[in-house]
N, C-alpha and C positions, 0 to 999 in steps of 0.2 A: 445713352441718355440724350434726350432731345429737349430743345427749348424754343420759345417763340422769337422770331427775328425782331431786333430792336429798331430797325429802320435806319440806323446809322451806317455810313459806309465802312466796309471792313478794311482795316489797316493791318500792317505787319504785326503791330502789337496785339491787335484783337485776335489774330490767328494763333497766338501763343497759348497752348493748353498746359494746364498744371497737371502733372502726373498724379493720379488719384491714390494709387497704392503707396507710393513713397511719401506723399503728404500725410496720409492717414497714419502710417507707421511712425513718422516723425512727431505727429501730434500726440499719439498715445503709445509711447514705447513701453510703458509699464504693462498695459493691457496685452500688448503683443507678446511680451516676454512671459507673462503669466500663462497665456494660451499655449505658447510654445512649450513651456515646462509641463503643463498638464498633458498635452498631446504626446510629448516625448516619454513621460513616465507611463502613460497608458499604452502607448505603442510598445514600450519595452516589456511590460507585463504580458501583452497579447502575443508578441513575437517570441517570448521566452517559453511559453507554455508548450508548443509542439516539440521543440528539441528537448525540453526537459522530460516530457513523457517518452520520447524516443530513447533518451539516455537511460531512463529507468527500465524501459522494456528491454533494451540491449543488455544492460547489466543483469536483468532478471533471467534472460535466456542463458547467459554465461554462468550465472550462479546455479541454475538448474542443471546445466550440463556438468559443471564441476562437481556438484553434489552427487550426481548420478555415477560419476566415475567412468573410466574408459571401458570397463566391463559391459556397461549398459549402452554407452554412446557409440562404441566402435561397431563398424559393420564387418561381420565375420562371414567370409565365403569359404566353404569347405566342400571338397568333393565327397560323394557318397561311395558306398561299396561298388555300386554299378559302374563307376568310372574305371575300375580295374576289371571286374568280371565281364563286362560287355565290350571290352577293348580288344582290338585285333593285334595290337602291338605288344611287345614284351612289357610285363609289369615294371621291370626295373627302369625302363625308359620313361614310363609314366611318372615315376617318382624321382626322376633325375633333377639335378639342379637347374638345368636349362629349361625344363618343363615347368619349373616353379617361377624362376625369375623372368622368363620371357613374357608370360601373361601379366606379370605384376606391373611392369611399366605401362602396359595398356590400360589396366584396371584403374590406375591412378588418374588417368585423364578422362575416363568415361563420364563421371558425374558432372564435370564442368563447373561453372560458377554457382549452379544451384546448390551444390554440396561441396564446399571447399574442403580439401583434404590437407592434412599435415604430412607431407611426404616423409619427413625424417622419423616420425613416430609410427608410420605404417610399417607392416612387416609381412613376411611371407616365408613359408617353409613346409616341412613335412613333419607330422607328429602322429604318435599312436593315439587313437581315439578311445582305447580301453586301457585302464590302469594295469600295470604289471607288478606283481607282488615280489618283494625282495626279502628272502628269508634270512639274510645275513644277521647273525646274532649281535654284532657290534652296533647295528643301527638302533636308534631309539625306538622303544616299543612301550608306550604308556601303560597299556593293559595287557601286555603280552601278545599283541596282534602285530604282525609284520607290516611295515610301511609299504606303500605302493608308489610307483613312479610312472610318469609319462616321459617317453623319449621324444625330444624336440630337436629337430635339425633346422634351426632358424637362422637366416642370414643377418649379418650386421651386429653380432654380439660384440665383436672387437670394438666397433665404433660407439656402442652404447654402454660400455662398461669399462671398468679399470681393473686390470689384472693385479691381484694382491699377492698371490702365491702361484708357483708353478708356471705352466704355459697353457695356451689355448689348445683345444683338441684338434687332431688332424683326422682327415678322412681315412677309412680303411683302404688297404691295398686292393682288396677285393670288395667293391661296394655292393655286391649282390647279397642275397639272403643267406649265403653260406659263409659270411664273414665270421672269422674265428673270434674276434674281440673288437670292441669299440672303445674309443676314447671320449670322455665327456668332461665338461666343467660344471660346477655348481656355484650358486651364489653364496656369499659369506653367511647369510642368514640360514640358508638351507644346511650348510655345513655345520654351523654351530648347533642347530636344532637336532639334527640327525646323527651327530658324532662322525661326520665325514671329514677326512683329511686328504691332502694331496697324496696320491698313491693308493688310496682305498679302492677296493674292487667291489662293485655291486653286481650280484648275480641275479639275472632276470630269466624267466622261462622262455624257451624257444617253442616254436610250433612243433618241432620234432627234435629229438636228440638232447644233448647236454645243455645246461643253462648257458646263456650268453653272458660273458664277462665284460663288464663296462668299467674301465679304469678311469678314475678321476685324475686328470692331469693338471688342473688349475682351479683356483678360486677367484671369482670375479665379484666386483662390487658395482651394481648398476649406477650409472651417472644420474639418471632420473627414475628412481624406483617407482614413483607414482605416475610416470608418463604412460602413454598408451602402448608404447613398444613393450614394456614389461608387465603392464597390468591388464591388458585385454584378455590374455589367456590366464587361467587360474594356475597358481602354483609356481610361476616362473621365479618370482623374487623370493618368496618364503613358502614353506610348506603349510598346508592347511590341516587343522585337526578335524578328522572325520569320525563318525560314529557308526558302528555296525548295526544292522537290523536284527531284531530278535527279542526274546523276552528279557535278556540281560545285555543291554547295550554296552559295547566296549569301544574305547577310543583308539585311533591309529592315525598315522601321518600319511599325507599325500603330497608328493613333491614332484620335481622335474629335473631331468638330466639333460644338459645342453650339449648336443652333438655338433660335429662339423657340418656346415651347410650342404656338403655333397654326400653325407652319410644317409640320405633318405632311403635309397634302395635297400640298405641293410635292414631296415625295419620290417621288410617282408618276411624275415625269418622269425619274427615274434608273433604271438597271438594277439597283438595289440591293435589290429585292423588299421594299418597306417593310411593316412590320407593327406593330400595336399591342402594347404589352407592359405588364405590371404586375409589380413586384417587391415581395414581402411580406417584411419583415425581422422575424425573431423577436425578442422582447424578452428578452435574456439575463438581465436582472436578475429577471425574474418566473419563470424556469424553475427548477424544483426537482427533485432526484433522485427524490423519492417519486412525482412525476407522470410518470415516464419512460414507463410503459406507455401512459398516456392520450395523451402527446405523440406517441409512435410511431404509435399508432392514428390520431390525427388527421392525421399526415403521409401515412400510407397511404391514408386516406380522401380526402385532397386529390389524390393522384396517380391513384387509381382506385377511387372509392367514392362514398358519398352526397354528400360535400362537392364532389367533382368534378362531379356532376350539378347541384348548386346553382350552381357556378361557371359552367358552360356555360349554364345558364338565365339567369344574370345578364349574361354577356358575349356569348358566341357558341358555337354548337355545334362550331365549327371552331377549336380551340385546343390547345395543348400545355402541360402542367404538368410542370415538371422541378425537382428539387432533390436534393442529396446529403445533406440533413439526416437522412434515415432511415439512411444509411450511417454517419454520424457518431454518431448515437444507438446504432446497433447495435454499433459498436466500443466505446463506453462500456459498454453493457450486457454485452458479452462480458468486458470487463475486470472489471466488478463481479461477474459470475457466477463468475469465477475467483478473485477475492480474497475475496469474502464468506464462502465456506465455510472458508477458511483462518483468517479472523478468528474464526469461530464456534468453532474448536478452542480458541483462547485463552480465549474467553468462557466456554465450558463448564468448562474447567479451573479458572479463577479462581473461577467461581461455585460449583463443587463444594467447593473449599477453604473459601470463605467460609461456606457452609452447614454444613460439618462443624465449623468453629470456633464458630459460633453454638450448635450442639448441644453442643459441649464446654463452652461457658460455662454452659449450662443444666445439664449434668451435674455441673459443679463446684459450682454452687449447691445442687443436690440432695444431693450428697455432704456438703457442709459442714453441711447442715441435716438430715442423716439421723436423728439422735437426736430432734430436734424433731418431725419428721414421724412417726417411729415412735411417739413418745409420744402424738401426736394421734390416730393410728389406734387405739392401745391404749385411749384414753379414749372411743372411740365415733365418731370422725370418719368420715364416709362418703367413699368414693373420689370421688363426684361433687362433694360439697361441698369436699373438699380440692383437687381439680383446679380447680374454679371459682375459689376464692380465690387459688390460685397463678397462674392465668391472669390474673385481674384485677391481681394484683401486678406481673406482668411486662408486661402490656399497657399499663398506665398509664405505664411507662417507655419501652417499645419503640415504641409508636405515635407519640408526639410526637417522639422521636428520629428515626424514619424520615421523618416529615414535614419535620423540619428538614433532614435530609440531602437529601430531594427538592428542597426550596426552594433549598438551596445549589447543587445540581447545575443547576437551571434558571437560576440567576443566573450561574453560572460558565461553563457550556458553551453553552447556548442553549435555545430553546423548541421545537425539533423533536420530533416523535413524543411528545406528552404522555401518551397512553394507555399506551404501552410503558414510559415512565419511571415513571408512577404504579404500574403493575403490578409493575415490578421492585422499587420501594421497598416496596410492600405485601407482596410475597413475603418480603422481608427482615424486616419487622415480624412477619409471621405465624410465620416460623421461630423468631425470637427469643422470641416470646410463648409458643409451644407447647413449646419445648424443655424447660423446667423442669417444667410439669405432666405431660407425657408421660413424662419420666424418673421422676417421683415415682409415677405410676401403675404403671409397670413394676416399680419396686422395692418398693412398699408394697401390692401387690395383696392379700397375705395379712397378717393382723394378727399381729405378733410383736415381741418385744423383743430376743431374742438370735438372732444368725445365725452360721452356721458360717464356716469359713475360705473366702475367695474369692480366694486368691492365684493367680498365674499357673501355678504348678506343679500345683496340685490341680484347676484348672478343667478341666472336660470339656465340650466343645461338644455341644449337643443335636442330635437328628436333624433338627429343623426348620431349624436353622442350616445343617446339611449340605446340605439340599435347596436352601436359598437360595443357598449358595455355588456349588453345581453349576449352578444357573440363571444366576447372574451370569457364571460361566465360559463357558457356552454363548453368552450375549449378547455378551460381550467377544470371543470367537473370531469370531462372526459380524461384529462391527463391524470388527475388524482385517482379516479376509478381504475384506470389502466395500471398505474403504479401499485395500487393496493392489491390488485388481483394477480398481476403478472410479475411484479417486482421490477428492478431496474434493468434486467437483462433484456436483450432484443435478439433472440434466436442465435446466440453466440457472437453477435456483433460486439467487438470490444469497445466501440465508440458509443454504444447505447442508442436508444430511441430518442430523437430530439424532443418530441412532445413530452415523453415521460421525464426526461432530464430537466425540462423547464417547468415541471410541476410546482416546485417551491416558488419560483418567480411568478408564475401565474396566480398562485394563491396571494402573493404580496400585491400584485396588480389589482386583483379583485378587491382586496381589503382597502387599498388606497382609494379606489373609486367609490366604495361604500362610505368610507370616512369623509371623503370630500363632500358627498351628498348629505351626510348627517351633521357635519361640522357647523353649518349655519343655524341649525335648529336651536341649540342651547344659547347661541349668541342673540338670536331674536328673542328668546324667552327671557333672557336676563337684561335686555336693553331697557325695558320700562322700570323694573324694580331698581336698577342701578341709578336712575335719576334721583331717587330719594336718599342715596347714600351721602354721608357727611364727607366733606373734603372733595378735592378735585381729582386726585390721582386715580382712585378706583373707577369712577364713571368715565373719566377720560381714557384710561387704558382700555376699558372694555369697548368703548366707542371706537377707539383706534384699531383694536383687534377686529371689530366688525367691518371697518373700512379698509382692511388689508386687501391687497390685490386678489382678485378672484381666480387668477390662474395658478392655483395651488396644487394642481394635479402632479406636475413634474417634480416639484420639491418633495411632496409627500410620497410620491412613488419612489423617488431615489432613497429617501430615508427608510421607508418600510422595506424595500428590497434589500438595502444594505444591512439593516438590522436583522432581517430574516436570514440573509446569507451568513452573517456573522454568528447568529445564534444556532443556525442549522449546522454550520461547520464546527462550532465549538461543541455542540452536542455529539457530533460524529467523533471528534477527537476524544471527548470524555467517555463515549461508549466503547471506543477501541481500547482505551486504558483500562476501563473496568473489565472488559472481556479478557484482556491479558492477565490482569490480576486474578480473575476467577479461574482461568486455566492454570495459572501457577498454583493457586490454592488446591485445585484438584490434583495436581501433580505431586505436591509436597505434603499437603495436609496441615501446614502451619507456616509460621515465618521461617522456620528452619527444621530440618529433620536429621537426626543422627541415628544411623543404622550400623549393623555389623559390629555390635558391641562384644567385647570379650566376656565370656561367661564367668571368668574368675575375677573380673574387675570389681573392686569394692568402692562404694560411695560414688559411683560414676554420676548418679543423678545429682548429688550435691555439688560435685565439681562443675558440672555443666551449668547448674543453676547460678554459680558464682562467676561465670564467664561474663565479660563485658557485653552489654546490650541485651541481656536475657532478663525477662520479667517473670516467666513461669515455665515450668517443665512438666510435661505429662508423659509418664512412662507407659509403654505398651509392650505386650508380649504377643508376637505374631507367629502364627503357623500357617504356611502357605499350602500345606498338603494334608489338611484335616479332611475327614470323611464325615459328611452329614447324610446318614442313611447309607446309600451306595454312591453318593455324588461327592466329588472332590471340590472343596471350597477353601477359602481363606478365612481364618479365624483370628480374632484379636481379643486378648484379655486386657481389661482396662480397670482403672479405678473410677467408678461411676460418676462421682461428683466432679472430679477434675476433668474427665473426658466430656461430660455434658457441658461444663463451662467452656471448654475449648470449642466444641461444636457450635454452641450458641454464639461465641465471639466471631466465628467465621461466617455466620449467617447461612450455613449449609449443613444439613444433616442434624439440626438441633433436636433434642429429645429431653424428656424429663428423667432426671437421674434416679428417681425412686422406682421407675419401671424396670430398671436394669439390676437392682440390688438383689442378690441371691440370699435366700433364707436358709439354705442347707437342707431343706426337707423335700420340697416339690421339685419339679423340673426347673433347670436353670433358665431364667428369662434371657432372651437374646434379642438383639437388634439385628434385623435381617434385611437382605436385599429383596426387591420385588419378586425376582424369579424364585427365590427360596420360599418366600411367603406364599406365593401361588402354589408351589408344589406341596408344602407341608401344611399350610393353613394354620389352624389353632392346635393341631395334634402334636404331642411330644414326639421327638425322634432322637435316635442315638447319635452321639458325636464321638469320634475316635481321633486323637491327635497323633502326630508322627512319633512322639516320645512314649506312646503306649497309654497315655492318660485317656480316660473315657468318662462320659457323663450323659445325661439325658437333657436335651434343651427344648425350648418352646419359643417360637417367634411371638413377641409381644408388641413389637413396634417395627414399622417398615419405613426405610429411608432409601432413596436412590443412590446416596453417596454417603461415605463416612470418612473422616480425616485419616484414620490409620490405614485403610485398605483401598481407598479409591471407590470406583464404581463397579467392580466385578462382583461376582457372587460371593457374599461375605456374611459372616456372623460376628457380632460383637457381644461379649459376655463379661460378667463381673469377674475380675481377676482372682477374687477369693474362691471362686468355684473350681479353679485349676488346682491340680494336685500340688504343684510347687508354688502356687501363687504367682505374683508378678516378679519374684526374684529368681534369677536375674532378668531384667527386662531385655528384650531384643532391640528395642528402639526407643528414642526419646523425641517427642514433639515439642518444639521450642517456640515460644512466643516472645516478642520483644521488638524494640525499635532498633533496626540495623544490627542484628547479631553478626559477630565476626566469625567467618568460617575457620580461619586458622586457630583462633582461640577455642572454638568449640572442638576442633579436632585434637588439639593439645589436651583439653580437659577430658575428652572421652578416652584418649590413649589408644594404643594398639593400632589395629587396622580399621578403625571406625571410619565410616563413610558419611560425609556431611553434605547436605544439599540446602541451599538457600532459596527462598522464594524469589528474591530479587534476581538471582542468576537465571532462574527458570523463566522469569518474565522477559529477560533479554533474549532468551533462546526461543521464544515463541514466534519470532519473526524469521521467516525462511527465504524471503525474496525481496529484492530491492523494489519490486512493484508495490509491496505493502508499505515500506517506509516512504516510497515516493508518493503514494496516495495520502499518507499523513502530512507530508510536507506541502502538498498541493492544497490540502484543506487548511493547514495553518496559514499558508500564504493567502488563501481566499478569505479567511477571517480577518487577517491584517489589512488586506486590500479593501474588504467591505467596510471595516471600521474607518479607514482613511477616507474612502469616498463618502461615507456618511457624514464625517466631519466637514468635508469639502462642500457637500451639498448644503449642509446647514449654514456654512459660512457664505456661500453664494446667495442663499435666501436672505440672510441678514444684510449682506452688502447691497442687495438690490434695493432695500428700503433705507439704507444708511443716509443718503443725501436728504431725503425728505424728513427723516427723524432729526437730523442735525438742524435743519431749518426750523422745525417745530420747537425744539428746545430753545433755540435762539429767540423765537417770538414769545414763547411762554416766560422766558426769563425777563423780558421787558415788562411783563405783567406781574412780576413778583414771585415766580416759581423758583424755589431754592434748588441748589445742586442735589441735595438728598432726594427731594421730590422728583427731580428730573431723572435721577438714577432709578428710583422705584417705578416711575412711569414707563421707561424703556423696558425694564425687566418684566413688569406685569403685562405690557403690550405683547412681548415676545413669548410669554409663557403659554398661552392657549395653544398655539401651533406646536410648540416644543412638547407640551404634555400630550397633545394629540399624537404626534409622531412617536414619542417614547412609549406611551401606553399602547397605542395601536401597533407599534412594532413588536413589543413584547408579546401581546396577545396574538398577533399574526404569526410570529415565529412559533409560539406554543401550539397554535392550531395547525400550522403546517406540519410540525413534527408529529403531532397526534394523528393527523390524517394520513401521513405518508409512512409512519413507522412500520405498519404491517408489511409493506412491500420492500423494506430496506433491511438487508441482512449484513451485519458488520463482521460476521464470523470470518469470512475469507480475508478481509483486510486486517483483522486483529491478530489471528493466531495461525500457526503453521498447520499444515495438513496432518502431521503426526502428533499434534499436541493432544493432551487428554480431552475427552469429550465433555465440555462444561456446558453443553446446551447451546442453543442458538442465541447469538448476540444481537439483540434488537436495538433500534434507535430509541433513546429516551431523552426527554427534555432535561437539559442541564441548567440548573437555576442560575449559576454564575454567568453562563453564556447568554441567558435571557435578560438578566437584570443589569449587568455591568454596562453593556452598550446603551441600553435605554437610559440609565442614570447619567451616562456620559453625555448624551444628547442634551438633557436638561441642564447639566452643569456647564456645558459649553455655551448654551444659549444664554444663561445667566451671566457667564463670564464675559461674553462678547458684548452684551447689552450694557453691563457695568463699565466695561472698558470704553465703549463708545460714549457713554455719558461723561466719563472722566475726561476723555480727550476733547469732547465738545466744550466742556467747561474751561479747559486750558486755552483753547483757541480764541475764545471770546465770541461775541454775537455780531460784531461789525461785518465780518466777511459774509456771514450767512444772510444778513439782511440787506445786502446791496441790491438796489433796484436793477431789474433786467436779467438777473441770473435765472437760468432755466433749471428747474428742479425736476 
């Protein structure tokens, strides 16, 4: 800053400079503290978002891998038959313990950091690849079919299990194919299921000669039965129930016998096609969502790339590598790509509101110091010097506050994505620091003391502003069109397209600009009629509203963007809740469902009806193996009136009860699925039930879903058309508020199975990514509401000194306190109503415009949930109206509070001469 020389000699006292920043902070500590608090909170929110999303992503990856289980996530390496047939060395040497454990240590180090492995849960050994039948009669045989076994010589059994009986097996004296007998251990579950004890002998076929006797020497209990060591290969922990192929399926058991690690060569004497194998277990605790691409690339390389070449060089050129880990990761990546762009919409909206509020805070400070800055410019201060000192003044507050918010975010949320968090907090500090200097530069470009009226009625937008508004309109139209046609996805990019994600914000910006241009029109039209009104409050409040500051773009933009973000986020949350409720209805068919009822149970319907929380009970008789013509379908017999009432109450599959009533003469009217209706049309067709009952049916109504049977091919008929009627029912559909599962099961008795719709709703979420998206939107709604309230308060505080002085002057002319209160309220209402009505309409329009491109199904329900149709975004009335009404209520409250406070302070202080307003 420069000044003109005074002509007086410079002395030591005149060379003393007053520090600008320290003086300003001491002069207005409250304003500095308020700015620091705003910057700290905003920086906290901005810095917390990246690690929060990273944490949800990481938890989502782990949840997906845990749900898939070691069978799908483990990498299985196994030699093929060619490893033996094309080898020049003896086969016994190829299957020896050294040839298994030697490559194992190298295989564990090959993937490196890209695919971290859990060494303790990885395993290696020799196993038969074909099952061997054991005809011993003492073994469990469910349908008279002998069980089958795999012989497994896997290392590390002693370290991964606890010996409960006997001892661990020893290797044979002759480990070759001519071994006379083998020793084995089995797990306790295998022993209990197949009637095996210590000392039992299992006889398995040899390739030639007498059966191979395998003596069980011990029972072991796995320390981690669900770990990768025991679960990657099937049948190690417990036998599996298998089914034979053929016209009459029969069940049999398939288990495993655990041999000594050095017994591998003995398997050559069996027809089980022995092979070496290695299972590599990924370390789930070391996997992170941000490393998903590297992890996927490493798995692909292991299956068919450079890593596979290194594996074959280490083990054998004749091997197979298989894993479903790439499919599991691909499913998570698809979920992230679908949810990420939707979360970006909320982030863009809240970030825009926060930036506008920070600019408003700087504008408020510039307006309160207008006289000071005008005087400095009149006394020779340069724009560069003035802007530099204002920047230093705000930076010394904003930068430490942003750093504090960043530190709080890292401590509260996590340490993921440090660069993104630091960049977000730095952007907040930059906006907060530049808002005041840039506003001062815009206002004080020219040196002047007096300025003309800048009220909203006389303000005339410039041509440059018109060009900017048209450009924004074109960009917003392009974003809306792109989102409607392509959706929120961006070719698999989990972060989404920035232009598409900002579509709701752009709609709010365009609405704010349009409303700013339209707002003066009604004020000009009402100015002349208002002069003829009786009393002074009405005309004066309207005149005051017209003389409000013309720079209303930022406040209105902040309010509209905040209201749009809050309503948009609230509608997303409401849509997610509705989609889950709908999926639960499709899964259960009512508020609760009781199945597997005992045929001999009497009065079960009445007992269930008397259970707590039950309002109504609809009995159904279901047959899942009925034949319609030559097609197998599901059929339900119902009581038409009660079932029609239930269907209508659920708003799905509703029909007229009269159309389903059977008269006992013609074909039985049936409610059918679209596939059956297309096949049979209006023609009657025979129906045969699994109990031998038969009748002729005719589809009279078509519904895509029905409560009793879901959305599969189904028929619903009048229960009176069945030979035995509805007695006894096979299931009960229960409606009521919060039915109790335990009470329903007790009332139904026996082995009844109870399902509650509320439990199914909770089970529709499969990934932390889904719950994380909900929480982000809930935080966006809360932040949007908070910033809207702050923007409104900043707008009212900007005019507070002038209003206080006006009330003081008017009281000297006889204005009462009640009239002063009404004056401030009526003066504030036009802009508040404009923001409230405009915000609600803008949010409604944005939702209607963008709904076709936003699919909430991925966020709402799990991939395996019943198909309840696509969950689209719909405007939620509560989310639209509550924020808008809150704006009006807050405006009225602040105006009333200001009038009350001004009355308590008195008029002397406000009327002192020389005060700058």
